[in-house]
DSSP file (Angstrom, degrees, kcal/mol; ACC not computed):
  #  RESIDUE AA STRUCTURE BP1 BP2  ACC     N-H-->O    O-->H-N    N-H-->O    O-->H-N    TCO  KAPPA ALPHA  PHI   PSI    X-CA   Y-CA   Z-CA
    1    1 A M              0   0    0      0, 0.0     2,-0.1     0, 0.0   118,-0.0   0.000 360.0 360.0 360.0 139.5  122.3  137.5  128.7
    2    2 A K        -     0   0    0      1,-0.1     2,-0.6     0, 0.0     0, 0.0  -0.367 360.0-118.6 -63.0 134.8  124.8  136.5  131.3
    3    3 A K        +     0   0    0     -2,-0.1     2,-0.3   115,-0.1    -1,-0.1  -0.662  48.6 161.1 -76.4 119.0  127.7  138.9  131.6
    4    4 A Q        -     0   0    0     -2,-0.6   115,-0.1   113,-0.2     3,-0.0  -0.972  25.8-156.0-139.8 155.3  130.9  137.0  130.8
    5    5 A K        -     0   0    0     -2,-0.3   113,-0.1   113,-0.1   112,-0.1  -0.917  39.0 -86.3-126.6 155.5  134.4  137.9  129.8
    6    6 A P    >   -     0   0    0      0, 0.0     3,-1.6     0, 0.0     4,-0.3  -0.335  31.3-131.0 -63.7 141.6  136.9  135.9  127.9
    7    7 A S  G >  S+     0   0    0      1,-0.3     3,-1.2     2,-0.2    -2,-0.0   0.751 100.4  72.6 -64.9 -24.0  139.0  133.6  130.1
    8    8 A Y  G >  S+     0   0    0      1,-0.2     3,-1.0     2,-0.2    -1,-0.3   0.665  81.0  73.2 -68.5 -13.6  142.2  134.8  128.4
    9    9 A L  G <  S+     0   0    0     -3,-1.6    -1,-0.2     1,-0.2    -2,-0.2   0.844 108.6  30.9 -68.1 -31.6  141.9  138.2  130.3
   10   10 A N  G <  S+     0   0    0     -3,-1.2    -1,-0.2    -4,-0.3     2,-0.2   0.013  87.9 148.0-112.8  26.6  142.9  136.5  133.6
   11   11 A F    <   -     0   0    0     -3,-1.0     2,-0.7     1,-0.1    -3,-0.1  -0.432  33.4-158.5 -69.9 130.9  145.1  133.8  132.1
   12   12 A N    >>  -     0   0    0     -2,-0.2     3,-1.1     1,-0.2     4,-0.7  -0.899   3.4-167.7-112.5 101.7  148.0  132.9  134.4
   13   13 A N  G >4 S+     0   0    0     -2,-0.7     3,-0.8     1,-0.3    -1,-0.2   0.825  84.9  59.0 -59.0 -35.7  150.7  131.3  132.2
   14   14 A S  G 34 S+     0   0    0      1,-0.2    -1,-0.3     3,-0.0    -2,-0.0   0.790 106.3  48.7 -68.3 -25.9  152.7  129.9  135.2
   15   15 A D  G <4 S+     0   0    0     -3,-1.1     2,-0.4     2,-0.0    -1,-0.2   0.593  86.7 104.9 -85.9 -11.4  149.7  127.9  136.4
   16   16 A Y    <<  -     0   0    0     -3,-0.8    -3,-0.0    -4,-0.7    -5,-0.0  -0.565  64.7-147.9 -76.7 127.5  149.0  126.4  132.9
   17   17 A H  S    S+     0   0    0     -2,-0.4     2,-0.3     2,-0.0    -1,-0.1   0.853  75.0  76.9 -66.4 -36.9  150.2  122.8  132.8
   18   18 A W        -     0   0    0      2,-0.0    21,-0.1    13,-0.0    -2,-0.1  -0.588  63.9-167.6 -83.9 135.0  151.2  122.7  129.1
   19   19 A K    >   -     0   0    0     -2,-0.3     3,-1.1     1,-0.1    -2,-0.0  -0.954  24.3-141.0-125.9 139.9  154.6  124.3  128.3
   20   20 A P  T 3  S+     0   0    0      0, 0.0    24,-0.1     0, 0.0    -1,-0.1   0.651  97.4  64.3 -74.0 -14.2  156.0  125.2  124.9
   21   21 A N  T 3  S+     0   0    0      2,-0.1     2,-0.4    22,-0.0    22,-0.1   0.313  84.3  91.9 -93.6  10.1  159.6  124.2  125.8
   22   22 A I    <   -     0   0    0     -3,-1.1     2,-0.9     8,-0.0    22,-0.7  -0.885  68.2-143.1-106.3 133.6  158.7  120.5  126.3
   23   23 A D  B  >  -a   44   0A   0     -2,-0.4     4,-2.2     1,-0.1     3,-0.3  -0.849  15.6-165.2 -89.8 105.2  159.0  117.9  123.6
   24   24 A Y  T  4 S+     0   0    0     20,-2.8     7,-0.2    -2,-0.9    -1,-0.1   0.607  84.2  58.8 -74.5 -11.1  155.9  115.8  124.5
   25   25 A R  T  4 S+     0   0    0     19,-0.3    -1,-0.2     2,-0.1    58,-0.1   0.870 113.2  38.4 -78.3 -39.5  157.1  112.9  122.2
   26   26 A L  T  4 S+     0   0    0     -3,-0.3    -2,-0.2     1,-0.2     3,-0.1   0.800 131.4  30.5 -76.6 -29.3  160.3  112.6  124.2
   27   27 A H    ><  +     0   0    0     -4,-2.2     3,-1.8     1,-0.1    -1,-0.2  -0.503  66.0 154.6-128.4  63.7  158.5  113.3  127.5
   28   28 A P  G >   +     0   0    0      0, 0.0     3,-1.8     0, 0.0    -1,-0.1   0.767  67.3  73.8 -63.0 -23.6  155.0  111.9  127.2
   29   29 A E  G 3  S+     0   0    0      1,-0.3    -5,-0.1    -3,-0.1    -2,-0.0   0.694  90.6  58.6 -63.9 -17.0  154.8  111.5  131.0
   30   30 A K  G <  S+     0   0    0     -3,-1.8    -1,-0.3    -6,-0.1     2,-0.2   0.529  85.7 102.5 -88.4  -6.8  154.5  115.3  131.2
   31   31 A Y    <   -     0   0    0     -3,-1.8     2,-0.4    -4,-0.2     3,-0.1  -0.560  51.8-167.7 -80.6 139.3  151.3  115.4  129.1
   32   32 A R        -     0   0    0     -2,-0.2   129,-0.1     1,-0.1   125,-0.1  -0.968  23.1-138.1-123.1 143.6  147.9  115.8  130.7
   33   33 A V        +     0   0    0     -2,-0.4    -1,-0.1   120,-0.1     5,-0.1   0.948  43.6 171.3 -64.8 -48.5  144.6  115.2  128.9
   34   34 A G        -     0   0    0    127,-0.8     2,-0.4    -3,-0.1    -1,-0.1  -0.193  41.4 -45.4  70.1-164.8  143.0  118.2  130.5
   35   35 A K  S >  S-     0   0    0      0, 0.0     3,-2.2     0, 0.0     2,-0.0  -0.857  93.9 -42.3-105.9 137.9  139.6  119.6  129.5
   36   36 A G  T 3  S-     0   0    0     -2,-0.4    57,-0.1     1,-0.3    58,-0.1  -0.201 123.3 -11.4  54.8-117.6  138.5  120.1  125.9
   37   37 A E  T >  S+     0   0    0     56,-0.1     3,-2.2    54,-0.0     4,-0.3   0.174  85.8 150.5-105.1  15.1  141.2  121.6  123.8
   38   38 A Q  T <  S+     0   0    0     -3,-2.2    52,-0.1     1,-0.3    -2,-0.0  -0.214  71.4  10.3 -55.3 134.4  143.7  122.6  126.4
   39   39 A G  T >> S+     0   0    0    -21,-0.1     4,-2.4     1,-0.1     3,-2.0   0.324  87.9 123.3  84.8  -7.1  147.3  122.5  125.3
   40   40 A V  T <4 S+     0   0    0     -3,-2.2    -2,-0.1     1,-0.3    11,-0.1   0.819  76.6  43.1 -61.1 -32.8  146.4  122.0  121.6
   41   41 A L  T 34 S+     0   0    0     -4,-0.3    -1,-0.3     1,-0.1    -3,-0.1   0.233 121.0  41.3 -96.7  14.9  148.4  125.1  120.4
   42   42 A I  T <4 S+     0   0    0     -3,-2.0     2,-0.6     1,-0.1    -2,-0.2   0.692  80.2  98.6-124.4 -43.8  151.4  124.4  122.6
   43   43 A C     X  -     0   0    0     -4,-2.4     4,-2.5     4,-0.1     5,-0.1  -0.362  68.6-129.3 -68.4 106.4  152.3  120.7  122.7
   44   44 A E  B  4 S+a   23   0A   0    -22,-0.7   -20,-2.8    -2,-0.6   -19,-0.3  -0.672  77.0  20.0 -94.0 153.2  155.2  120.0  120.3
   45   45 A P  T  > S+     0   0    0      0, 0.0     4,-2.0     0, 0.0    -1,-0.3  -0.989 124.5  55.4 -84.8   0.0  156.0  118.2  118.1
   46   46 A Y  H  >>S+     0   0    0      1,-0.2     4,-3.0     2,-0.2     5,-0.6   0.865  99.9  60.1 -64.9 -37.6  152.3  117.4  117.6
   47   47 A K  H  X5S+     0   0    0     -4,-2.5     4,-2.0     1,-0.2     5,-0.3   0.928 111.5  40.8 -54.6 -45.9  151.2  121.0  117.2
   48   48 A S  H  >5S+     0   0    0     -3,-0.2     4,-0.7     1,-0.2    -1,-0.2   0.863 116.3  49.4 -72.5 -36.3  153.5  121.3  114.2
   49   49 A E  H  <5S+     0   0    0     -4,-2.0    -2,-0.2     2,-0.1    -1,-0.2   0.896 126.5  23.4 -70.0 -40.6  152.6  117.9  112.8
   50   50 A I  H ><5S+     0   0    0     -4,-3.0     3,-2.1    -5,-0.2     4,-0.4   0.854 112.0  66.2 -95.1 -41.3  148.8  118.3  113.0
   51   51 A G  H ><<S+     0   0    0     -4,-2.0     3,-1.2    -5,-0.6    -3,-0.2   0.774  89.5  66.2 -58.2 -30.8  148.3  122.1  113.0
   52   52 A K  T 3< S+     0   0    0     -4,-0.7    -1,-0.3    -5,-0.3    -2,-0.1   0.697 105.3  45.4 -66.8 -16.4  149.5  122.5  109.4
   53   53 A F  T <  S+     0   0    0     -3,-2.1     2,-0.8    -4,-0.1    -1,-0.3   0.474  84.5 111.1-100.6  -4.3  146.5  120.5  108.2
   54   54 A W    <   +     0   0    0     -3,-1.2     2,-0.3    -4,-0.4     8,-0.1  -0.620  39.7 139.2 -82.7 106.6  143.9  122.3  110.4
   55   55 A R        +     0   0    0     -2,-0.8    10,-0.2     6,-0.2    11,-0.2  -0.991  23.5 166.7-145.8 148.6  141.6  124.4  108.2
   56   56 A F        +     0   0    0     -2,-0.3    76,-0.1     9,-0.1     6,-0.1   0.179  37.3 123.3-147.8  20.9  137.8  125.0  108.1
   57   57 A K  S    S+     0   0    0     75,-0.1    75,-0.1     4,-0.1    71,-0.1   0.881  85.6  10.5 -58.0 -42.8  137.3  128.0  105.7
   58   58 A T  S  > S-     0   0    0      1,-0.1     4,-2.8    74,-0.1     5,-0.2  -0.888  82.5-108.0-129.9 162.5  134.9  126.1  103.5
   59   59 A P  H  > S+     0   0    0      0, 0.0     4,-2.5     0, 0.0     5,-0.2   0.893 120.2  52.1 -58.1 -39.2  133.2  122.8  103.8
   60   60 A D  H  > S+     0   0    0      2,-0.2     4,-2.2     1,-0.2     5,-0.2   0.921 112.0  45.3 -63.2 -43.0  135.5  121.2  101.1
   61   61 A I  H  > S+     0   0    0      1,-0.2     4,-2.7     2,-0.2    -6,-0.2   0.905 112.7  51.4 -65.9 -41.4  138.5  122.4  103.0
   62   62 A A  H  X S+     0   0    0     -4,-2.8     4,-3.0     2,-0.2     5,-0.3   0.883 109.0  51.4 -63.3 -38.7  137.1  121.2  106.3
   63   63 A K  H  X S+     0   0    0     -4,-2.5     4,-2.1     2,-0.2    -2,-0.2   0.947 113.2  43.7 -64.1 -48.5  136.4  117.8  104.8
   64   64 A E  H  X S+     0   0    0     -4,-2.2     4,-2.1     2,-0.2    -2,-0.2   0.919 117.0  47.5 -61.9 -44.1  140.0  117.4  103.5
   65   65 A S  H  X S+     0   0    0     -4,-2.7     4,-2.7     2,-0.2     5,-0.2   0.938 112.3  47.0 -63.9 -49.7  141.4  118.8  106.8
   66   66 A S  H  X S+     0   0    0     -4,-3.0     4,-2.4     1,-0.2    -1,-0.2   0.865 111.8  51.8 -65.1 -35.5  139.3  116.6  109.1
   67   67 A E  H  X S+     0   0    0     -4,-2.1     4,-2.1    -5,-0.3    -1,-0.2   0.918 111.6  46.6 -66.0 -42.5  140.1  113.5  107.0
   68   68 A K  H  X S+     0   0    0     -4,-2.1     4,-2.2     2,-0.2    -2,-0.2   0.922 113.9  47.7 -65.5 -43.7  143.8  114.2  107.2
   69   69 A I  H  X S+     0   0    0     -4,-2.7     4,-2.5     1,-0.2    -2,-0.2   0.889 111.5  50.6 -66.3 -38.0  143.7  114.8  110.9
   70   70 A F  H  X S+     0   0    0     -4,-2.4     4,-2.5    -5,-0.2    -1,-0.2   0.885 107.9  53.6 -66.3 -36.5  141.7  111.7  111.5
   71   71 A E  H  X S+     0   0    0     -4,-2.1     4,-2.2     2,-0.2    -2,-0.2   0.915 109.3  48.3 -61.1 -42.8  144.2  109.8  109.5
   72   72 A L  H  X S+     0   0    0     -4,-2.2     4,-2.9     2,-0.2     5,-0.2   0.916 108.4  55.2 -62.1 -42.6  147.0  111.1  111.8
   73   73 A F  H  X S+     0   0    0     -4,-2.5     4,-2.2     1,-0.2    -2,-0.2   0.935 110.0  45.4 -53.3 -49.9  144.8  110.1  114.7
   74   74 A E  H  X S+     0   0    0     -4,-2.5     4,-2.3     1,-0.2    -1,-0.2   0.871 111.5  52.8 -64.6 -37.4  144.7  106.6  113.5
   75   75 A N  H  X S+     0   0    0     -4,-2.2     4,-1.1     2,-0.2    -2,-0.2   0.920 108.5  49.7 -64.5 -43.2  148.4  106.6  112.7
   76   76 A Y  H ><>S+     0   0    0     -4,-2.9     5,-3.0     1,-0.2     3,-0.5   0.917 110.9  50.4 -61.6 -42.1  149.2  107.7  116.3
   77   77 A L  H ><5S+     0   0    0     -4,-2.2     3,-2.0     1,-0.2    -1,-0.2   0.914 106.2  54.7 -61.2 -41.9  147.0  104.9  117.6
   78   78 A S  H 3<5S+     0   0    0     -4,-2.3    -1,-0.2     1,-0.3    -2,-0.2   0.743 110.3  47.4 -65.3 -21.2  148.7  102.3  115.5
   79   79 A Q  T <<5S-     0   0    0     -4,-1.1    -1,-0.3    -3,-0.5    -2,-0.2   0.292 114.9-117.8 -97.7   7.8  152.0  103.5  117.0
   80   80 A D  T < 5 +     0   0    0     -3,-2.0     2,-1.0     1,-0.2    -3,-0.2   0.832  65.2 148.7  55.3  34.8  150.5  103.4  120.6
   81   81 A D     >< +     0   0    0     -5,-3.0     4,-2.2     1,-0.2    -1,-0.2  -0.766  19.6 174.5 -99.7  87.3  151.2  107.1  120.8
   82   82 A F  H  > S+     0   0    0     -2,-1.0     4,-3.1     1,-0.2     5,-0.3   0.900  76.2  55.7 -62.4 -41.0  148.4  108.3  123.0
   83   83 A V  H  > S+     0   0    0      1,-0.2     4,-2.5     2,-0.2    -1,-0.2   0.935 110.1  45.7 -59.7 -46.6  149.6  111.9  123.2
   84   84 A G  H  > S+     0   0    0      2,-0.2     4,-2.5     1,-0.2    -1,-0.2   0.919 113.9  48.9 -61.1 -44.4  149.6  112.2  119.4
   85   85 A A  H  X S+     0   0    0     -4,-2.2     4,-2.4     1,-0.2    -2,-0.2   0.910 112.3  48.3 -62.5 -42.4  146.1  110.6  119.2
   86   86 A D  H  X S+     0   0    0     -4,-3.1     4,-2.2     2,-0.2    -1,-0.2   0.891 111.0  50.4 -67.4 -38.3  144.8  112.9  121.9
   87   87 A M  H  X S+     0   0    0     -4,-2.5     4,-2.1    -5,-0.3    -2,-0.2   0.915 110.2  49.6 -64.8 -41.8  146.2  115.9  120.2
   88   88 A A  H  X S+     0   0    0     -4,-2.5     4,-2.1     1,-0.2    -2,-0.2   0.918 110.2  51.6 -62.3 -41.9  144.7  114.9  116.9
   89   89 A R  H  X S+     0   0    0     -4,-2.4     4,-2.3     1,-0.2    -1,-0.2   0.899 108.2  52.2 -59.3 -40.3  141.4  114.4  118.7
   90   90 A K  H  X S+     0   0    0     -4,-2.2     4,-2.9     1,-0.2    -1,-0.2   0.883 107.0  51.9 -65.3 -38.0  141.7  117.9  120.2
   91   91 A Y  H  X S+     0   0    0     -4,-2.1     4,-2.1     2,-0.2    -1,-0.2   0.882 109.4  50.2 -66.0 -37.0  142.3  119.4  116.7
   92   92 A L  H  X S+     0   0    0     -4,-2.1     4,-1.6     2,-0.2    48,-0.3   0.923 112.8  46.7 -64.2 -42.9  139.2  117.7  115.5
   93   93 A Q  H  X S+     0   0    0     -4,-2.3     4,-2.7     1,-0.2    -2,-0.2   0.915 111.9  50.5 -63.3 -43.1  137.3  119.2  118.4
   94   94 A M  H  X S+     0   0    0     -4,-2.9     4,-2.8     1,-0.2     5,-0.4   0.839 104.0  58.9 -67.3 -32.1  138.8  122.6  117.9
   95   95 A G  H  X S+     0   0    0     -4,-2.1     4,-1.8     2,-0.2    -1,-0.2   0.919 110.4  44.2 -59.2 -42.3  137.8  122.4  114.2
   96   96 A F  H  X S+     0   0    0     -4,-1.6     4,-2.4    40,-0.2    -2,-0.2   0.961 116.3  44.1 -64.9 -52.8  134.2  122.0  115.4
   97   97 A T  H  X S+     0   0    0     -4,-2.7     4,-2.0     1,-0.2    -2,-0.2   0.896 116.3  45.5 -66.5 -39.7  134.3  124.7  118.1
   98   98 A R  H  X S+     0   0    0     -4,-2.8     4,-2.2     2,-0.2    -1,-0.2   0.908 112.1  50.7 -71.2 -40.1  136.2  127.3  115.9
   99   99 A A  H  X S+     0   0    0     -4,-1.8     4,-1.6    -5,-0.4    -2,-0.2   0.911 110.9  50.2 -61.9 -40.5  134.0  126.8  112.9
  100  100 A R  H  X S+     0   0    0     -4,-2.4     4,-2.8     1,-0.2    -1,-0.2   0.898 107.7  54.0 -62.5 -39.3  130.9  127.2  115.1
  101  101 A R  H  X S+     0   0    0     -4,-2.0     4,-2.5     1,-0.2     7,-0.3   0.918 109.8  46.6 -60.9 -42.4  132.4  130.4  116.5
  102  102 A Y  H  < S+     0   0    0     -4,-2.2    24,-2.1     1,-0.2     6,-0.3   0.756 112.8  50.8 -72.8 -23.8  132.8  131.8  112.9
  103  103 A C  H  < S+     0   0    0     -4,-1.6    22,-0.8    22,-0.3    -2,-0.2   0.891 116.6  39.9 -73.9 -41.7  129.3  130.7  112.1
  104  104 A N  H  < S+     0   0    0     -4,-2.8    19,-2.3     1,-0.2    20,-1.6   0.812 121.4  36.8 -79.0 -31.2  127.8  132.4  115.2
  105  105 A Y  S >< S-     0   0    0     -4,-2.5     3,-2.7    19,-0.2    21,-0.3  -0.983  87.7-108.2-132.6 130.9  129.9  135.6  115.2
  106  106 A K  G >  S+     0   0    0     -2,-0.4     3,-1.4    15,-0.3    19,-0.2  -0.313 107.1   2.0 -55.8 127.6  131.1  137.7  112.3
  107  107 A G  G 3  S-     0   0    0     -5,-0.3    -1,-0.3     1,-0.3    -5,-0.1   0.557 120.8 -81.8  69.8   7.6  134.9  137.2  111.9
  108  108 A G  G <  S+     0   0    0     -3,-2.7     2,-0.7    -7,-0.3    -1,-0.3   0.575  90.8 140.5  75.3   8.8  134.8  134.7  114.8
  109  109 A K    <   +     0   0    0     -3,-1.4    -1,-0.2     1,-0.2    -3,-0.1  -0.772  22.2 170.4 -91.8 118.3  134.9  137.6  117.3
  110  110 A K        +     0   0    0     -2,-0.7    10,-3.3    -3,-0.1     2,-0.3   0.781  62.6  53.1 -92.6 -32.4  132.7  136.9  120.3
  111  111 A Y  E    S-B  119   0B   0      8,-0.2     2,-1.0  -106,-0.0     8,-0.2  -0.830  73.7-133.6-113.2 145.0  133.7  139.7  122.6
  112  112 A D  E > > -B  118   0B   0      6,-2.7     5,-1.7    -2,-0.3     3,-1.7  -0.815  17.2-171.2 -96.1  98.7  133.9  143.5  121.9
  113  113 A A  T 3 5S+     0   0    0     -2,-1.0     3,-0.5     1,-0.3    -1,-0.2   0.769  85.5  55.2 -62.3 -26.4  137.3  144.5  123.3
  114  114 A D  T 3 5S+     0   0    0      1,-0.2    -1,-0.3     2,-0.1    -2,-0.0   0.529 107.5  50.6 -84.7  -5.7  136.4  148.2  122.8
  115  115 A N  T X 5S-     0   0    0     -3,-1.7     3,-1.6     3,-0.1    -1,-0.2  -0.415 130.0 -77.9-132.1  57.7  133.2  147.9  124.9
  116  116 A N  T 3 5S-     0   0    0     -3,-0.5    -3,-0.2     1,-0.3    -2,-0.1   0.778  83.7 -70.7  55.5  31.1  134.3  146.2  128.1
  117  117 A Y  T 3 <S+     0   0    0     -5,-1.7    -1,-0.3     1,-0.2    -4,-0.2   0.813  79.0 173.3  57.0  34.9  134.4  142.8  126.4
  118  118 A N  E <   -B  112   0B   0     -3,-1.6    -6,-2.7    -6,-0.7     2,-0.3  -0.412  41.8 -98.2 -66.1 149.7  130.6  142.6  126.1
  119  119 A V  E     -B  111   0B   0     -8,-0.2    -8,-0.2  -115,-0.1    -1,-0.1  -0.547  41.3-129.4 -71.9 131.5  129.4  139.6  124.0
  120  120 A L        -     0   0    0    -10,-3.3     2,-0.2    -2,-0.3    -1,-0.1  -0.242  39.1 -71.4 -75.7 169.0  128.7  140.6  120.5
  121  121 A E    >   -     0   0    0      1,-0.1     3,-0.5     2,-0.1   -15,-0.3  -0.411  51.1-133.1 -66.2 131.2  125.4  139.8  118.7
  122  122 A K  T 3  S+     0   0    0      1,-0.2   -17,-0.2    -2,-0.2   -18,-0.1  -0.494  82.2  42.5 -83.0 153.2  125.1  136.1  117.8
  123  123 A G  T 3  S+     0   0    0    -19,-2.3   -18,-0.2    -2,-0.2    -1,-0.2   0.639  78.6 107.9  89.9  15.2  124.0  135.0  114.4
  124  124 A T    <   +     0   0    0    -20,-1.6   -19,-0.2    -3,-0.5   -20,-0.2   0.388  58.7  92.1-103.6   1.9  126.1  137.4  112.4
  125  125 A G  S    S-     0   0    0    -22,-0.8   -22,-0.3   -21,-0.3   -19,-0.2   0.062  88.3 -65.0 -89.4-163.4  128.7  135.0  111.1
  126  126 A D    >   -     0   0    0    -24,-2.1     3,-1.6   -21,-0.3     4,-0.4  -0.755  32.5-155.1 -90.0 114.7  129.1  132.8  108.0
  127  127 A P  T >> S+     0   0    0      0, 0.0     3,-1.2     0, 0.0     4,-0.6   0.754  91.5  68.4 -63.7 -23.3  126.5  130.1  107.7
  128  128 A Q  H >> S+     0   0    0      1,-0.3     4,-1.7     2,-0.2     3,-0.6   0.792  88.2  66.8 -63.7 -26.5  128.9  127.9  105.6
  129  129 A K  H <> S+     0   0    0     -3,-1.6     4,-2.7     1,-0.2    -1,-0.3   0.758  88.8  65.3 -68.0 -22.6  130.9  127.5  108.8
  130  130 A A  H <> S+     0   0    0     -3,-1.2     4,-2.0    -4,-0.4    -1,-0.2   0.878 102.6  47.8 -64.8 -36.2  128.1  125.5  110.3
  131  131 A I  H <X S+     0   0    0     -4,-0.6     4,-2.0    -3,-0.6    -2,-0.2   0.921 111.4  49.8 -69.2 -43.8  128.7  122.9  107.6
  132  132 A S  H  X S+     0   0    0     -4,-1.7     4,-2.1     1,-0.2    -2,-0.2   0.913 110.4  51.4 -58.6 -42.5  132.4  122.9  108.3
  133  133 A A  H  X S+     0   0    0     -4,-2.7     4,-2.7     1,-0.2    -1,-0.2   0.909 107.9  51.4 -61.8 -42.8  131.6  122.5  112.0
  134  134 A A  H  X S+     0   0    0     -4,-2.0     4,-2.0     2,-0.2    -1,-0.2   0.862 107.9  53.0 -63.8 -35.9  129.4  119.5  111.3
  135  135 A I  H  X S+     0   0    0     -4,-2.0     4,-1.5     2,-0.2    -1,-0.2   0.935 113.2  42.4 -64.3 -47.2  132.1  117.9  109.3
  136  136 A F  H  X S+     0   0    0     -4,-2.1     4,-2.9     1,-0.2    -2,-0.2   0.882 110.3  58.0 -67.2 -37.8  134.6  118.2  112.1
  137  137 A Y  H  X S+     0   0    0     -4,-2.7     4,-2.7     1,-0.2     5,-0.2   0.922 103.8  52.1 -58.3 -45.1  132.1  117.2  114.7
  138  138 A E  H  X S+     0   0    0     -4,-2.0     4,-1.8     1,-0.2    -1,-0.2   0.916 113.6  42.8 -59.2 -45.2  131.5  113.9  112.9
  139  139 A K  H  X S+     0   0    0     -4,-1.5     4,-2.4     2,-0.2    -1,-0.2   0.889 112.7  53.5 -70.0 -38.6  135.2  113.1  112.9
  140  140 A W  H  X S+     0   0    0     -4,-2.9     4,-2.6   -48,-0.3    -2,-0.2   0.932 111.0  45.9 -60.3 -46.2  135.7  114.3  116.5
  141  141 A Q  H  X S+     0   0    0     -4,-2.7     4,-1.8     1,-0.2    -1,-0.2   0.859 110.5  53.6 -66.9 -34.9  132.9  112.0  117.7
  142  142 A K  H  X S+     0   0    0     -4,-1.8     4,-0.6    -5,-0.2    -1,-0.2   0.902 110.4  47.5 -64.5 -40.7  134.3  109.1  115.7
  143  143 A A  H >< S+     0   0    0     -4,-2.4     3,-1.2     1,-0.2    -2,-0.2   0.940 111.1  50.4 -64.7 -47.0  137.7  109.6  117.4
  144  144 A E  H 3< S+     0   0    0     -4,-2.6    -1,-0.2     1,-0.3    -2,-0.2   0.839 111.0  50.3 -59.2 -33.7  136.1  109.8  120.8
  145  145 A A  H 3< S+     0   0    0     -4,-1.8    -1,-0.3    -5,-0.2    -2,-0.2   0.548  78.2 118.4 -85.4  -7.7  134.2  106.6  120.2
  146  146 A D    <X  -     0   0    0     -3,-1.2     4,-2.9    -4,-0.6     5,-0.2  -0.435  61.4-143.7 -62.4 124.4  137.3  104.6  119.0
  147  147 A P  H  > S+     0   0    0      0, 0.0     4,-2.3     0, 0.0     5,-0.2   0.876  97.7  49.1 -61.0 -39.8  137.6  101.7  121.5
  148  148 A Q  H  > S+     0   0    0      2,-0.2     4,-2.6     1,-0.2     5,-0.2   0.936 114.1  46.0 -65.2 -44.8  141.4  101.7  121.5
  149  149 A Y  H  > S+     0   0    0      2,-0.2     4,-3.0     1,-0.2     5,-0.2   0.939 111.9  51.3 -61.7 -46.9  141.5  105.5  122.1
  150  150 A A  H  X S+     0   0    0     -4,-2.9     4,-2.3     1,-0.2    -1,-0.2   0.900 112.2  47.1 -59.3 -41.6  138.9  105.3  124.8
  151  151 A F  H  X S+     0   0    0     -4,-2.3     4,-2.4    -5,-0.2    -1,-0.2   0.940 114.0  46.7 -64.3 -47.4  140.9  102.6  126.6
  152  152 A M  H  X S+     0   0    0     -4,-2.6     4,-2.7     1,-0.2    -2,-0.2   0.891 112.7  50.2 -63.4 -39.6  144.1  104.5  126.3
  153  153 A K  H  X S+     0   0    0     -4,-3.0     4,-2.7     2,-0.2     5,-0.2   0.929 110.9  48.1 -65.3 -46.1  142.5  107.8  127.5
  154  154 A K  H  X S+     0   0    0     -4,-2.3     4,-2.0    -5,-0.2    -2,-0.2   0.937 114.9  45.7 -59.8 -47.0  141.0  106.2  130.5
  155  155 A K  H  X S+     0   0    0     -4,-2.4     4,-2.2     2,-0.2     5,-0.3   0.910 112.6  50.9 -62.8 -44.2  144.2  104.5  131.5
  156  156 A W  H  X>S+     0   0    0     -4,-2.7     4,-3.8     1,-0.2     5,-1.4   0.927 110.6  48.5 -60.5 -46.7  146.2  107.7  130.9
  157  157 A K  H  <5S+     0   0    0     -4,-2.7    -1,-0.2     4,-0.3    -2,-0.2   0.871 112.5  48.7 -64.4 -36.9  143.9  109.8  133.1
  158  158 A E  H  <5S+     0   0    0     -4,-2.0    -1,-0.2    -5,-0.2    -2,-0.2   0.886 123.7  31.0 -68.0 -38.8  144.1  107.2  135.9
  159  159 A E  H  <5S+     0   0    0     -4,-2.2    -2,-0.2    -5,-0.2    -3,-0.2   0.825 139.1  10.5 -91.2 -35.1  147.8  106.9  135.8
  160  160 A K  T  <5       0   0    0     -4,-3.8    -3,-0.2    -5,-0.3    -2,-0.1   0.631 360.0 360.0-124.6 -21.2  149.0  110.4  134.7
  161  161 A G      <       0   0    0     -5,-1.4  -127,-0.8    -4,-0.1    -4,-0.3   0.444 360.0 360.0 104.2 360.0  146.1  112.8  134.8
């Protein structure tokens, strides 16, 4: 297995584009799409609006959570709020990735901090989280495929990054 360490060990906060002291609704021009889920736990007020619904403990909870977040996604689109829609999409993606992490690794811990951050044994997690992950995956892909969102995202990346 490839030797890897978590990226947060060498994280440089000053180089990170997303900042917690910016209201991204008031200053959407400062928002960047980025890769994957970047900025999802920082960008206010969206973090507070969406994050309170983000849960994946059981498949039933994941279904309710993903439906609510997708509803927010659609609401942001109806308001032409790309930043909100992109943040909701990121929460759907993060629902998938985090649920998979908890499925693959007991307690969601991938690295052993007490053993030079070696990767722990895979397949020790909760198999129910695979169902939660699949639920979020479906909504995430539906959001990505939305024509209005895809158009807004392409335009945003061309104009703002």
